[in-house]
C-alpha positions as CSV (number, residue, x, y, z in Angstrom):
1,M,0.1,0.0,-0.1
2,E,2.8,2.4,0.8
3,D,4.3,2.0,-2.6
4,F,1.0,2.9,-4.2
5,V,0.6,6.0,-2.1
6,Y,4.2,7.2,-2.6
7,Q,3.8,6.9,-6.4
8,L,1.1,9.5,-6.1
9,V,2.4,11.9,-3.4
10,D,5.9,13.3,-2.5
11,E,8.0,10.1,-1.3
12,N,9.9,12.3,1.1
13,L,6.7,13.0,3.3
14,P,6.5,10.8,6.6
15,W,3.8,8.0,6.2
16,E,1.2,9.7,8.2
17,E,1.4,12.9,6.2
18,A,1.7,11.1,2.8
19,Q,-1.4,9.3,3.7
20,R,-3.3,12.5,4.5
21,E,-2.2,14.1,1.3
22,F,-3.1,11.0,-0.7
23,M,-6.5,11.2,0.7
24,R,-6.8,15.0,0.2
25,Q,-5.8,14.7,-3.5
26,H,-7.2,11.3,-4.6
27,R,-10.0,10.3,-2.1
28,P,-11.6,13.4,-1.1
29,Q,-15.1,11.7,-0.9
30,S,-13.7,9.5,1.9
31,L,-15.7,10.0,5.3
32,L,-12.9,8.5,7.3
33,Q,-10.1,10.5,5.5
34,R,-7.5,8.0,6.1
35,L,-6.7,4.4,4.6
36,I,-8.3,1.5,6.4
37,E,-6.0,-0.9,8.3
38,P,-5.9,-4.7,7.7
39,E,-7.1,-5.2,11.4
40,E,-10.3,-3.2,10.5
41,I,-11.1,-5.8,7.7
42,A,-10.4,-8.6,10.0
43,N,-12.6,-7.2,12.7
44,M,-15.6,-7.1,10.1
45,V,-14.8,-10.7,9.0
46,T,-14.7,-11.7,12.6
47,Y,-18.0,-10.0,13.4
48,L,-19.7,-11.5,10.3
49,S,-18.5,-15.1,11.2
50,S,-19.9,-14.7,14.8
51,P,-23.2,-15.3,16.4
52,L,-23.4,-11.4,16.8
53,A,-24.2,-11.3,13.1
54,S,-27.0,-13.7,13.2
55,A,-29.4,-11.1,12.0
56,T,-27.2,-9.7,9.2
57,T,-28.6,-11.6,6.2
58,G,-28.5,-10.8,2.5
59,A,-26.5,-7.6,2.8
60,A,-23.5,-6.4,1.0
61,V,-21.2,-5.1,3.8
62,R,-18.3,-2.8,2.7
63,V,-15.2,-2.0,4.7
64,D,-14.2,1.1,2.9
65,G,-13.9,3.8,5.4
66,G,-17.1,5.5,4.1
67,Y,-16.1,6.2,0.6
68,V,-18.9,8.0,-1.1
69,D,-19.0,8.1,-4.9
70,S,-20.9,10.9,-6.3
71,I,-21.8,12.2,-9.7
72,V,-21.1,15.8,-8.8
73,P,-17.5,16.5,-8.0
């Protein structure tokens, strides 16, 4: 992931700053305004695999940090 981000922003920036700059420039629609972490995906998988999700049926569940596509920039 870092290689991808650094291809699009200044490679001399510290990682946290590079991530913020990437989100500002390339993912401004994100509600979270940061990249998601692998642990966050694992948390969703764990939840969906558990009895706690027994009422979650037939749904498309996205772990994308609240990315909102729009037709208006």
